[in-house]
PQR file with spaces between the fields and no chain letter, atoms N, CA, C, O and H, PARSE charges and radii, in Angstrom:
ATOM       1  N    MET     1     114.663 -102.917 -158.132 -0.4000 1.5000
ATOM       2  CA   MET     1     114.869 -104.311 -158.387 -0.0000 2.0000
ATOM       3  C    MET     1     114.727 -104.551 -159.883  0.5500 1.7000
ATOM       4  O    MET     1     113.776 -104.064 -160.494 -0.5500 1.4000
ATOM       5  N    ILE     2     115.631 -105.274 -160.469 -0.4000 1.5000
ATOM       6  CA   ILE     2     115.583 -105.598 -161.889 -0.0000 2.0000
ATOM       7  C    ILE     2     115.047 -107.015 -162.050  0.5500 1.7000
ATOM       8  O    ILE     2     115.519 -107.948 -161.401 -0.5500 1.4000
ATOM       9  H    ILE     2     116.403 -105.670 -159.972  0.4000 1.0000
ATOM      10  N    VAL     3     114.051 -107.160 -162.925 -0.4000 1.5000
ATOM      11  CA   VAL     3     113.415 -108.457 -163.163 -0.0000 2.0000
ATOM      12  C    VAL     3     113.328 -108.677 -164.663  0.5500 1.7000
ATOM      13  O    VAL     3     112.914 -107.779 -165.396 -0.5500 1.4000
ATOM      14  H    VAL     3     113.667 -106.402 -163.451  0.4000 1.0000
ATOM      15  N    ALA     4     113.713 -109.860 -165.133 -0.4000 1.5000
ATOM      16  CA   ALA     4     113.579 -110.198 -166.552 -0.0000 2.0000
ATOM      17  C    ALA     4     112.213 -110.826 -166.783  0.5500 1.7000
ATOM      18  O    ALA     4     111.793 -111.708 -166.035 -0.5500 1.4000
ATOM      19  H    ALA     4     114.050 -110.590 -164.538  0.4000 1.0000
ATOM      20  N    GLY     5     111.529 -110.372 -167.812 -0.4000 1.5000
ATOM      21  CA   GLY     5     110.191 -110.877 -168.107 -0.0000 2.0000
ATOM      22  C    GLY     5     110.177 -112.083 -169.019  0.5500 1.7000
ATOM      23  O    GLY     5     109.144 -112.728 -169.197 -0.5500 1.4000
ATOM      24  H    GLY     5     111.870 -109.655 -168.420  0.4000 1.0000
ATOM      25  N    GLY     6     111.335 -112.387 -169.601 -0.4000 1.5000
ATOM      26  CA   GLY     6     111.371 -113.495 -170.545 -0.0000 2.0000
ATOM      27  C    GLY     6     110.638 -113.120 -171.820  0.5500 1.7000
ATOM      28  O    GLY     6     110.652 -111.959 -172.229 -0.5500 1.4000
ATOM      29  H    GLY     6     112.174 -111.863 -169.456  0.4000 1.0000
ATOM      30  N    GLY     7     110.015 -114.072 -172.434 -0.4000 1.5000
ATOM      31  CA   GLY     7     109.273 -113.804 -173.655 -0.0000 2.0000
ATOM      32  C    GLY     7     110.112 -113.981 -174.896  0.5500 1.7000
ATOM      33  O    GLY     7     111.324 -114.187 -174.832 -0.5500 1.4000
ATOM      34  H    GLY     7     110.004 -115.015 -172.102  0.4000 1.0000
ATOM      35  N    THR     8     109.441 -113.895 -176.021 -0.4000 1.5000
ATOM      36  CA   THR     8     110.064 -114.067 -177.315 -0.0000 2.0000
ATOM      37  C    THR     8     110.193 -112.706 -177.994  0.5500 1.7000
ATOM      38  O    THR     8     109.221 -111.956 -178.077 -0.5500 1.4000
ATOM      39  H    THR     8     108.457 -113.727 -176.072  0.4000 1.0000
ATOM      40  N    ALA     9     111.386 -112.391 -178.478 -0.4000 1.5000
ATOM      41  CA   ALA     9     111.612 -111.102 -179.127 -0.0000 2.0000
ATOM      42  C    ALA     9     110.604 -110.878 -180.250  0.5500 1.7000
ATOM      43  O    ALA     9     110.433 -111.728 -181.123 -0.5500 1.4000
ATOM      44  H    ALA     9     112.176 -113.001 -178.411  0.4000 1.0000
ATOM      45  N    GLY    10     109.945 -109.729 -180.218 -0.4000 1.5000
ATOM      46  CA   GLY    10     108.996 -109.366 -181.256 -0.0000 2.0000
ATOM      47  C    GLY    10     107.580 -109.874 -181.054  0.5500 1.7000
ATOM      48  O    GLY    10     106.684 -109.471 -181.797 -0.5500 1.4000
ATOM      49  H    GLY    10     110.085 -109.038 -179.509  0.4000 1.0000
ATOM      50  N    LEU    11     107.339 -110.750 -180.071 -0.4000 1.5000
ATOM      51  CA   LEU    11     106.006 -111.316 -179.872 -0.0000 2.0000
ATOM      52  C    LEU    11     105.235 -110.705 -178.712  0.5500 1.7000
ATOM      53  O    LEU    11     104.048 -110.989 -178.551 -0.5500 1.4000
ATOM      54  H    LEU    11     108.067 -111.077 -179.468  0.4000 1.0000
ATOM      55  N    CYS    12     105.872 -109.880 -177.908 -0.4000 1.5000
ATOM      56  CA   CYS    12     105.208 -109.245 -176.763 -0.0000 2.0000
ATOM      57  C    CYS    12     104.506 -110.252 -175.869  0.5500 1.7000
ATOM      58  O    CYS    12     103.367 -110.032 -175.457 -0.5500 1.4000
ATOM      59  H    CYS    12     106.836 -109.649 -178.038  0.4000 1.0000
ATOM      60  N    ASP    13     105.179 -111.357 -175.564 -0.4000 1.5000
ATOM      61  CA   ASP    13     104.564 -112.402 -174.737 -0.0000 2.0000
ATOM      62  C    ASP    13     105.262 -112.564 -173.379  0.5500 1.7000
ATOM      63  O    ASP    13     105.115 -113.599 -172.730 -0.5500 1.4000
ATOM      64  H    ASP    13     106.104 -111.536 -175.898  0.4000 1.0000
ATOM      65  N    ALA    14     106.010 -111.560 -172.956 -0.4000 1.5000
ATOM      66  CA   ALA    14     106.672 -111.615 -171.657 -0.0000 2.0000
ATOM      67  C    ALA    14     105.645 -111.472 -170.538  0.5500 1.7000
ATOM      68  O    ALA    14     104.596 -110.855 -170.720 -0.5500 1.4000
ATOM      69  H    ALA    14     106.130 -110.719 -173.484  0.4000 1.0000
ATOM      70  N    VAL    15     105.959 -112.048 -169.378 -0.4000 1.5000
ATOM      71  CA   VAL    15     105.079 -111.983 -168.211 -0.0000 2.0000
ATOM      72  C    VAL    15     105.924 -111.572 -167.005  0.5500 1.7000
ATOM      73  O    VAL    15     106.983 -112.147 -166.755 -0.5500 1.4000
ATOM      74  H    VAL    15     106.811 -112.549 -169.230  0.4000 1.0000
ATOM      75  N    PHE    16     105.447 -110.575 -166.263 -0.4000 1.5000
ATOM      76  CA   PHE    16     106.120 -110.134 -165.055 -0.0000 2.0000
ATOM      77  C    PHE    16     105.254 -110.476 -163.850  0.5500 1.7000
ATOM      78  O    PHE    16     104.043 -110.257 -163.876 -0.5500 1.4000
ATOM      79  H    PHE    16     104.587 -110.108 -166.466  0.4000 1.0000
ATOM      80  N    THR    17     105.860 -111.006 -162.800 -0.4000 1.5000
ATOM      81  CA   THR    17     105.151 -111.271 -161.552 -0.0000 2.0000
ATOM      82  C    THR    17     106.004 -110.754 -160.401  0.5500 1.7000
ATOM      83  O    THR    17     107.228 -110.674 -160.505 -0.5500 1.4000
ATOM      84  H    THR    17     106.844 -111.183 -162.779  0.4000 1.0000
ATOM      85  N    PHE    18     105.346 -110.409 -159.315 -0.4000 1.5000
ATOM      86  CA   PHE    18     106.051 -109.915 -158.136 -0.0000 2.0000
ATOM      87  C    PHE    18     105.251 -110.314 -156.911  0.5500 1.7000
ATOM      88  O    PHE    18     104.062 -110.006 -156.824 -0.5500 1.4000
ATOM      89  H    PHE    18     104.352 -110.475 -159.231  0.4000 1.0000
ATOM      90  N    ASP    19     105.877 -110.991 -155.969 -0.4000 1.5000
ATOM      91  CA   ASP    19     105.220 -111.477 -154.759 -0.0000 2.0000
ATOM      92  C    ASP    19     105.336 -110.403 -153.671  0.5500 1.7000
ATOM      93  O    ASP    19     106.389 -110.252 -153.052 -0.5500 1.4000
ATOM      94  H    ASP    19     106.843 -111.241 -156.040  0.4000 1.0000
ATOM      95  N    MET    20     104.246 -109.659 -153.444 -0.4000 1.5000
ATOM      96  CA   MET    20     104.275 -108.589 -152.451 -0.0000 2.0000
ATOM      97  C    MET    20     104.437 -109.122 -151.036  0.5500 1.7000
ATOM      98  O    MET    20     105.012 -108.432 -150.194 -0.5500 1.4000
ATOM      99  H    MET    20     103.391 -109.782 -153.947  0.4000 1.0000
ATOM     100  N    ASN    21     103.949 -110.333 -150.740 -0.4000 1.5000
ATOM     101  CA   ASN    21     104.146 -110.923 -149.406 -0.0000 2.0000
ATOM     102  C    ASN    21     105.626 -111.204 -149.158  0.5500 1.7000
ATOM     103  O    ASN    21     106.131 -110.938 -148.067 -0.5500 1.4000
ATOM     104  H    ASN    21     103.481 -110.893 -151.424  0.4000 1.0000
ATOM     105  N    ALA    22     106.324 -111.737 -150.159 -0.4000 1.5000
ATOM     106  CA   ALA    22     107.756 -111.995 -150.029 -0.0000 2.0000
ATOM     107  C    ALA    22     108.524 -110.686 -149.880  0.5500 1.7000
ATOM     108  O    ALA    22     109.473 -110.597 -149.101 -0.5500 1.4000
ATOM     109  H    ALA    22     105.913 -111.953 -151.045  0.4000 1.0000
ATOM     110  N    TYR    23     108.109 -109.681 -150.627 -0.4000 1.5000
ATOM     111  CA   TYR    23     108.746 -108.361 -150.548 -0.0000 2.0000
ATOM     112  C    TYR    23     108.572 -107.771 -149.147  0.5500 1.7000
ATOM     113  O    TYR    23     109.530 -107.261 -148.565 -0.5500 1.4000
ATOM     114  H    TYR    23     107.338 -109.753 -151.260  0.4000 1.0000
ATOM     115  N    ALA    24     107.361 -107.840 -148.609 -0.4000 1.5000
ATOM     116  CA   ALA    24     107.089 -107.305 -147.268 -0.0000 2.0000
ATOM     117  C    ALA    24     107.907 -108.020 -146.205  0.5500 1.7000
ATOM     118  O    ALA    24     108.349 -107.402 -145.236 -0.5500 1.4000
ATOM     119  H    ALA    24     106.583 -108.254 -149.082  0.4000 1.0000
ATOM     120  N    ALA    25     108.113 -109.346 -146.387 -0.4000 1.5000
ATOM     121  CA   ALA    25     108.859 -110.142 -145.412 -0.0000 2.0000
ATOM     122  C    ALA    25     110.370 -109.987 -145.551  0.5500 1.7000
ATOM     123  O    ALA    25     111.119 -110.452 -144.691 -0.5500 1.4000
ATOM     124  H    ALA    25     107.754 -109.848 -147.174  0.4000 1.0000
ATOM     125  N    GLY    26     110.825 -109.344 -146.616 -0.4000 1.5000
ATOM     126  CA   GLY    26     112.256 -109.150 -146.804 -0.0000 2.0000
ATOM     127  C    GLY    26     112.945 -110.265 -147.554  0.5500 1.7000
ATOM     128  O    GLY    26     114.174 -110.281 -147.630 -0.5500 1.4000
ATOM     129  H    GLY    26     110.217 -108.967 -147.315  0.4000 1.0000
ATOM     130  N    ILE    27     112.192 -111.200 -148.111 -0.4000 1.5000
ATOM     131  CA   ILE    27     112.785 -112.327 -148.843 -0.0000 2.0000
ATOM     132  C    ILE    27     113.500 -111.854 -150.106  0.5500 1.7000
ATOM     133  O    ILE    27     114.475 -112.475 -150.529 -0.5500 1.4000
ATOM     134  H    ILE    27     111.194 -111.187 -148.049  0.4000 1.0000
ATOM     135  N    THR    28     113.033 -110.772 -150.710 -0.4000 1.5000
ATOM     136  CA   THR    28     113.630 -110.266 -151.945 -0.0000 2.0000
ATOM     137  C    THR    28     114.652 -109.155 -151.694  0.5500 1.7000
ATOM     138  O    THR    28     115.172 -108.576 -152.648 -0.5500 1.4000
ATOM     139  H    THR    28     112.241 -110.267 -150.366  0.4000 1.0000
ATOM     140  N    GLY    29     114.940 -108.857 -150.464 -0.4000 1.5000
ATOM     141  CA   GLY    29     115.885 -107.777 -150.122 -0.0000 2.0000
ATOM     142  C    GLY    29     115.573 -107.248 -148.743  0.5500 1.7000
ATOM     143  O    GLY    29     115.327 -108.029 -147.823 -0.5500 1.4000
ATOM     144  H    GLY    29     114.518 -109.328 -149.689  0.4000 1.0000
ATOM     145  N    LEU    30     115.577 -105.950 -148.580 -0.4000 1.5000
ATOM     146  CA   LEU    30     115.247 -105.345 -147.290 -0.0000 2.0000
ATOM     147  C    LEU    30     113.765 -105.506 -146.987  0.5500 1.7000
ATOM     148  O    LEU    30     112.938 -105.360 -147.887 -0.5500 1.4000
ATOM     149  H    LEU    30     115.776 -105.316 -149.327  0.4000 1.0000
ATOM     150  N    PRO    31     113.406 -105.805 -145.729 -0.5600 1.5000
ATOM     151  CA   PRO    31     111.995 -105.944 -145.385  0.2800 2.0000
ATOM     152  C    PRO    31     111.234 -104.630 -145.527  0.5500 1.7000
ATOM     153  O    PRO    31     111.770 -103.554 -145.263 -0.5500 1.4000
ATOM     154  N    ALA    32     110.007 -104.735 -145.940 -0.4000 1.5000
ATOM     155  CA   ALA    32     109.102 -103.583 -146.029 -0.0000 2.0000
ATOM     156  C    ALA    32     107.902 -103.918 -145.147  0.5500 1.7000
ATOM     157  O    ALA    32     106.793 -104.136 -145.634 -0.5500 1.4000
ATOM     158  H    ALA    32     109.572 -105.610 -146.155  0.4000 1.0000
ATOM     159  N    ALA    33     108.149 -103.954 -143.837 -0.4000 1.5000
ATOM     160  CA   ALA    33     107.145 -104.420 -142.877 -0.0000 2.0000
ATOM     161  C    ALA    33     105.845 -103.621 -142.930  0.5500 1.7000
ATOM     162  O    ALA    33     104.788 -104.153 -142.591 -0.5500 1.4000
ATOM     163  H    ALA    33     109.050 -103.777 -143.441  0.4000 1.0000
ATOM     164  N    PHE    34     105.901 -102.356 -143.347 -0.4000 1.5000
ATOM     165  CA   PHE    34     104.675 -101.553 -143.417 -0.0000 2.0000
ATOM     166  C    PHE    34     103.659 -102.158 -144.384  0.5500 1.7000
ATOM     167  O    PHE    34     102.469 -101.858 -144.291 -0.5500 1.4000
ATOM     168  H    PHE    34     106.760 -101.924 -143.622  0.4000 1.0000
ATOM     169  N    LEU    35     104.111 -103.006 -145.311 -0.4000 1.5000
ATOM     170  CA   LEU    35     103.197 -103.660 -146.256 -0.0000 2.0000
ATOM     171  C    LEU    35     102.391 -104.776 -145.612  0.5500 1.7000
ATOM     172  O    LEU    35     101.508 -105.345 -146.253 -0.5500 1.4000
ATOM     173  H    LEU    35     105.078 -103.250 -145.387  0.4000 1.0000
ATOM     174  N    SER    36     102.679 -105.099 -144.360 -0.4000 1.5000
ATOM     175  CA   SER    36     101.952 -106.152 -143.648 -0.0000 2.0000
ATOM     176  C    SER    36     100.993 -105.602 -142.596  0.5500 1.7000
ATOM     177  O    SER    36     100.339 -106.382 -141.903 -0.5500 1.4000
ATOM     178  H    SER    36     103.397 -104.637 -143.840  0.4000 1.0000
ATOM     179  N    ILE    37     100.894 -104.295 -142.461 -0.4000 1.5000
ATOM     180  CA   ILE    37     100.034 -103.689 -141.448 -0.0000 2.0000
ATOM     181  C    ILE    37      98.597 -103.651 -141.951  0.5500 1.7000
ATOM     182  O    ILE    37      98.318 -103.007 -142.962 -0.5500 1.4000
ATOM     183  H    ILE    37     101.425 -103.662 -143.024  0.4000 1.0000
ATOM     184  N    PRO    38      97.673 -104.334 -141.258 -0.5600 1.5000
ATOM     185  CA   PRO    38      96.271 -104.315 -141.685  0.2800 2.0000
ATOM     186  C    PRO    38      95.750 -102.885 -141.811  0.5500 1.7000
ATOM     187  O    PRO    38      96.002 -102.041 -140.951 -0.5500 1.4000
ATOM     188  N    GLY    39      95.028 -102.632 -142.883 -0.4000 1.5000
ATOM     189  CA   GLY    39      94.486 -101.313 -143.145 -0.0000 2.0000
ATOM     190  C    GLY    39      95.384 -100.428 -143.994  0.5500 1.7000
ATOM     191  O    GLY    39      94.949  -99.388 -144.489 -0.5500 1.4000
ATOM     192  H    GLY    39      94.823 -103.318 -143.581  0.4000 1.0000
ATOM     193  N    GLN    40      96.642 -100.839 -144.164 -0.4000 1.5000
ATOM     194  CA   GLN    40      97.593 -100.063 -144.967 -0.0000 2.0000
ATOM     195  C    GLN    40      97.137 -100.019 -146.421  0.5500 1.7000
ATOM     196  O    GLN    40      96.725 -101.040 -146.972 -0.5500 1.4000
ATOM     197  H    GLN    40      96.995 -101.684 -143.762  0.4000 1.0000
ATOM     198  N    THR    41      97.206  -98.857 -147.039 -0.4000 1.5000
ATOM     199  CA   THR    41      96.910  -98.709 -148.462 -0.0000 2.0000
ATOM     200  C    THR    41      98.221  -98.744 -149.228  0.5500 1.7000
ATOM     201  O    THR    41      99.167  -98.034 -148.885 -0.5500 1.4000
ATOM     202  H    THR    41      97.540  -98.028 -146.592  0.4000 1.0000
ATOM     203  N    VAL    42      98.278  -99.571 -150.264 -0.4000 1.5000
ATOM     204  CA   VAL    42      99.494  -99.724 -151.054 -0.0000 2.0000
ATOM     205  C    VAL    42      99.180  -99.376 -152.509  0.5500 1.7000
ATOM     206  O    VAL    42      98.235  -99.910 -153.090 -0.5500 1.4000
ATOM     207  H    VAL    42      97.511 -100.148 -150.543  0.4000 1.0000
ATOM     208  N    ASP    43      99.963  -98.491 -153.084 -0.4000 1.5000
ATOM     209  CA   ASP    43      99.836  -98.131 -154.491 -0.0000 2.0000
ATOM     210  C    ASP    43     101.053  -98.685 -155.230  0.5500 1.7000
ATOM     211  O    ASP    43     102.188  -98.505 -154.788 -0.5500 1.4000
ATOM     212  H    ASP    43     100.730  -98.057 -152.612  0.4000 1.0000
ATOM     213  N    THR    44     100.814  -99.356 -156.352 -0.4000 1.5000
ATOM     214  CA   THR    44     101.898  -99.977 -157.102 -0.0000 2.0000
ATOM     215  C    THR    44     101.778  -99.655 -158.587  0.5500 1.7000
ATOM     216  O    THR    44     100.703  -99.327 -159.087 -0.5500 1.4000
ATOM     217  H    THR    44      99.892  -99.502 -156.711  0.4000 1.0000
ATOM     218  N    GLN    45     102.909  -99.758 -159.275 -0.4000 1.5000
ATOM     219  CA   GLN    45     102.931  -99.607 -160.721 -0.0000 2.0000
ATOM     220  C    GLN    45     104.234 -100.221 -161.222  0.5500 1.7000
ATOM     221  O    GLN    45     105.270 -100.115 -160.565 -0.5500 1.4000
ATOM     222  H    GLN    45     103.783 -100.025 -158.869  0.4000 1.0000
ATOM     223  N    TRP    46     104.180 -100.854 -162.370 -0.4000 1.5000
ATOM     224  CA   TRP    46     105.343 -101.514 -162.936 -0.0000 2.0000
ATOM     225  C    TRP    46     105.945 -100.633 -164.017  0.5500 1.7000
ATOM     226  O    TRP    46     105.234 -100.134 -164.889 -0.5500 1.4000
ATOM     227  H    TRP    46     103.339 -100.940 -162.903  0.4000 1.0000
ATOM     228  N    CYS    47     107.238 -100.446 -163.959 -0.4000 1.5000
ATOM     229  CA   CYS    47     107.958  -99.708 -164.990 -0.0000 2.0000
ATOM     230  C    CYS    47     108.790 -100.722 -165.767  0.5500 1.7000
ATOM     231  O    CYS    47     109.512 -101.518 -165.166 -0.5500 1.4000
ATOM     232  H    CYS    47     107.816 -100.851 -163.251  0.4000 1.0000
ATOM     233  N    ALA    48     108.698 -100.702 -167.085 -0.4000 1.5000
ATOM     234  CA   ALA    48     109.415 -101.682 -167.894 -0.0000 2.0000
ATOM     235  C    ALA    48     110.232 -100.990 -168.972  0.5500 1.7000
ATOM     236  O    ALA    48     109.893  -99.896 -169.422 -0.5500 1.4000
ATOM     237  H    ALA    48     108.111 -100.056 -167.572  0.4000 1.0000
ATOM     238  N    ARG    49     111.297 -101.635 -169.373 -0.4000 1.5000
ATOM     239  CA   ARG    49     112.109 -101.135 -170.471 -0.0000 2.0000
ATOM     240  C    ARG    49     112.326 -102.266 -171.460  0.5500 1.7000
ATOM     241  O    ARG    49     112.814 -103.334 -171.090 -0.5500 1.4000
ATOM     242  H    ARG    49     111.573 -102.524 -169.008  0.4000 1.0000
ATOM     243  N    ASP    50     111.972 -102.043 -172.688 -0.4000 1.5000
ATOM     244  CA   ASP    50     112.142 -103.023 -173.754 -0.0000 2.0000
ATOM     245  C    ASP    50     113.299 -102.545 -174.620  0.5500 1.7000
ATOM     246  O    ASP    50     113.157 -101.586 -175.378 -0.5500 1.4000
ATOM     247  H    ASP    50     111.575 -101.175 -172.988  0.4000 1.0000
ATOM     248  N    THR    51     114.418 -103.196 -174.511 -0.4000 1.5000
ATOM     249  CA   THR    51     115.595 -102.744 -175.237 -0.0000 2.0000
ATOM     250  C    THR    51     115.530 -103.072 -176.720  0.5500 1.7000
ATOM     251  O    THR    51     116.343 -102.564 -177.493 -0.5500 1.4000
ATOM     252  H    THR    51     114.533 -103.976 -173.895  0.4000 1.0000
ATOM     253  N    PHE    52     114.579 -103.912 -177.141 -0.4000 1.5000
ATOM     254  CA   PHE    52     114.530 -104.322 -178.534 -0.0000 2.0000
ATOM     255  C    PHE    52     113.557 -103.514 -179.379  0.5500 1.7000
ATOM     256  O    PHE    52     113.803 -103.309 -180.567 -0.5500 1.4000
ATOM     257  H    PHE    52     113.919 -104.324 -176.513  0.4000 1.0000
ATOM     258  N    ALA    53     112.446 -103.044 -178.786 -0.4000 1.5000
ATOM     259  CA   ALA    53     111.428 -102.461 -179.654 -0.0000 2.0000
ATOM     260  C    ALA    53     110.868 -101.124 -179.188  0.5500 1.7000
ATOM     261  O    ALA    53     110.956 -100.136 -179.917 -0.5500 1.4000
ATOM     262  H    ALA    53     112.246 -103.210 -177.820  0.4000 1.0000
ATOM     263  N    PHE    54     110.307 -101.074 -178.012 -0.4000 1.5000
ATOM     264  CA   PHE    54     109.452  -99.947 -177.654 -0.0000 2.0000
ATOM     265  C    PHE    54     110.011  -98.986 -176.623  0.5500 1.7000
ATOM     266  O    PHE    54     109.308  -98.046 -176.253 -0.5500 1.4000
ATOM     267  H    PHE    54     110.236 -101.876 -177.420  0.4000 1.0000
ATOM     268  N    GLY    55     111.204  -99.157 -176.147 -0.4000 1.5000
ATOM     269  CA   GLY    55     111.742  -98.248 -175.138 -0.0000 2.0000
ATOM     270  C    GLY    55     111.220  -98.565 -173.754  0.5500 1.7000
ATOM     271  O    GLY    55     111.424  -99.672 -173.256 -0.5500 1.4000
ATOM     272  H    GLY    55     111.776  -99.920 -176.449  0.4000 1.0000
ATOM     273  N    SER    56     110.545  -97.609 -173.117 -0.4000 1.5000
ATOM     274  CA   SER    56     110.049  -97.830 -171.761 -0.0000 2.0000
ATOM     275  C    SER    56     108.531  -97.684 -171.712  0.5500 1.7000
ATOM     276  O    SER    56     107.915  -97.088 -172.596 -0.5500 1.4000
ATOM     277  H    SER    56     110.379  -96.709 -173.521  0.4000 1.0000
ATOM     278  N    ALA    57     107.949  -98.244 -170.654 -0.4000 1.5000
ATOM     279  CA   ALA    57     106.497  -98.210 -170.502 -0.0000 2.0000
ATOM     280  C    ALA    57     106.135  -98.317 -169.031  0.5500 1.7000
ATOM     281  O    ALA    57     106.919  -98.816 -168.224 -0.5500 1.4000
ATOM     282  H    ALA    57     108.449  -98.728 -169.936  0.4000 1.0000
ATOM     283  N    LEU    58     104.946  -97.845 -168.689 -0.4000 1.5000
ATOM     284  CA   LEU    58     104.392  -97.997 -167.344 -0.0000 2.0000
ATOM     285  C    LEU    58     103.128  -98.841 -167.429  0.5500 1.7000
ATOM     286  O    LEU    58     102.337  -98.701 -168.362 -0.5500 1.4000
ATOM     287  H    LEU    58     104.310  -97.440 -169.345  0.4000 1.0000
ATOM     288  N    SER    59     102.948  -99.713 -166.452 -0.4000 1.5000
ATOM     289  CA   SER    59     101.722 -100.502 -166.384 -0.0000 2.0000
ATOM     290  C    SER    59     100.584  -99.631 -165.873  0.5500 1.7000
ATOM     291  O    SER    59     100.801  -98.491 -165.462 -0.5500 1.4000
ATOM     292  H    SER    59     103.590  -99.826 -165.694  0.4000 1.0000
ATOM     293  N    ASP    60      99.379 -100.166 -165.900 -0.4000 1.5000
ATOM     294  CA   ASP    60      98.299  -99.517 -165.198 -0.0000 2.0000
ATOM     295  C    ASP    60      98.638  -99.528 -163.720  0.5500 1.7000
ATOM     296  O    ASP    60      99.363 -100.412 -163.262 -0.5500 1.4000
ATOM     297  H    ASP    60      99.202 -101.092 -166.234  0.4000 1.0000
ATOM     298  N    ALA    61      98.138  -98.580 -162.976 -0.4000 1.5000
ATOM     299  CA   ALA    61      98.396  -98.527 -161.535 -0.0000 2.0000
ATOM     300  C    ALA    61      97.447  -99.458 -160.806  0.5500 1.7000
ATOM     301  O    ALA    61      96.364  -99.772 -161.300 -0.5500 1.4000
ATOM     302  H    ALA    61      97.550  -97.862 -163.348  0.4000 1.0000
ATOM     303  N    LEU    62      97.859  -99.894 -159.629 -0.4000 1.5000
ATOM     304  CA   LEU    62      97.049 -100.770 -158.800 -0.0000 2.0000
ATOM     305  C    LEU    62      97.091 -100.244 -157.370  0.5500 1.7000
ATOM     306  O    LEU    62      98.155  -99.873 -156.875 -0.5500 1.4000
ATOM     307  H    LEU    62      98.739  -99.639 -159.227  0.4000 1.0000
ATOM     308  N    GLU    63      95.951 -100.211 -156.714 -0.4000 1.5000
ATOM     309  CA   GLU    63      95.889  -99.837 -155.311 -0.0000 2.0000
ATOM     310  C    GLU    63      95.162 -100.950 -154.584  0.5500 1.7000
ATOM     311  O    GLU    63      94.118 -101.425 -155.030 -0.5500 1.4000
ATOM     312  H    GLU    63      95.086 -100.513 -157.117  0.4000 1.0000
ATOM     313  N    TYR    64      95.731 -101.364 -153.449 -0.4000 1.5000
ATOM     314  CA   TYR    64      95.065 -102.378 -152.629 -0.0000 2.0000
ATOM     315  C    TYR    64      95.227 -102.031 -151.161  0.5500 1.7000
ATOM     316  O    TYR    64      96.076 -101.224 -150.783 -0.5500 1.4000
ATOM     317  H    TYR    64      96.580 -100.978 -153.086  0.4000 1.0000
ATOM     318  N    HIS    65      94.398 -102.654 -150.347 -0.4000 1.5000
ATOM     319  CA   HIS    65      94.434 -102.456 -148.889 -0.0000 2.0000
ATOM     320  C    HIS    65      94.802 -103.768 -148.235  0.5500 1.7000
ATOM     321  O    HIS    65      94.244 -104.813 -148.569 -0.5500 1.4000
ATOM     322  H    HIS    65      93.708 -103.310 -150.654  0.4000 1.0000
ATOM     323  N    VAL    66      95.736 -103.719 -147.308 -0.4000 1.5000
ATOM     324  CA   VAL    66      96.188 -104.921 -146.593 -0.0000 2.0000
ATOM     325  C    VAL    66      95.091 -105.344 -145.620  0.5500 1.7000
ATOM     326  O    VAL    66      94.618 -104.547 -144.810 -0.5500 1.4000
ATOM     327  H    VAL    66      96.190 -102.870 -147.036  0.4000 1.0000
ATOM     328  N    GLY    67      94.698 -106.609 -145.714 -0.4000 1.5000
ATOM     329  CA   GLY    67      93.668 -107.136 -144.827 -0.0000 2.0000
ATOM     330  C    GLY    67      94.261 -107.768 -143.580  0.5500 1.7000
ATOM     331  O    GLY    67      95.476 -107.941 -143.483 -0.5500 1.4000
ATOM     332  H    GLY    67      95.082 -107.257 -146.372  0.4000 1.0000
ATOM     333  N    PRO    68      93.407 -108.111 -142.625 -0.5600 1.5000
ATOM     334  CA   PRO    68      93.907 -108.730 -141.387  0.2800 2.0000
ATOM     335  C    PRO    68      94.405 -110.148 -141.607  0.5500 1.7000
ATOM     336  O    PRO    68      94.855 -110.797 -140.663 -0.5500 1.4000
C-alpha cells in the first residue's frame, strides 16, 4: 500500500498513520481477518522512501497482541 506522509520538503515534518482495525476489516483493501483473532501476535514496521533527501528508511519495529 502506498501512503503519502505530507510534510514540508526539507523539514522532516511528515506524519504517517495506519488504522490496523480498518486494515483487518478490509476497509483499505483485502481483509486480514487474522488480525482480529484474540491472542494473535502482530509484528509491524514502516518502510518509507524520501525521494527528495534521504532515500529509504525503516521505522522502529512494533509488536502487539490482539486483545478480546
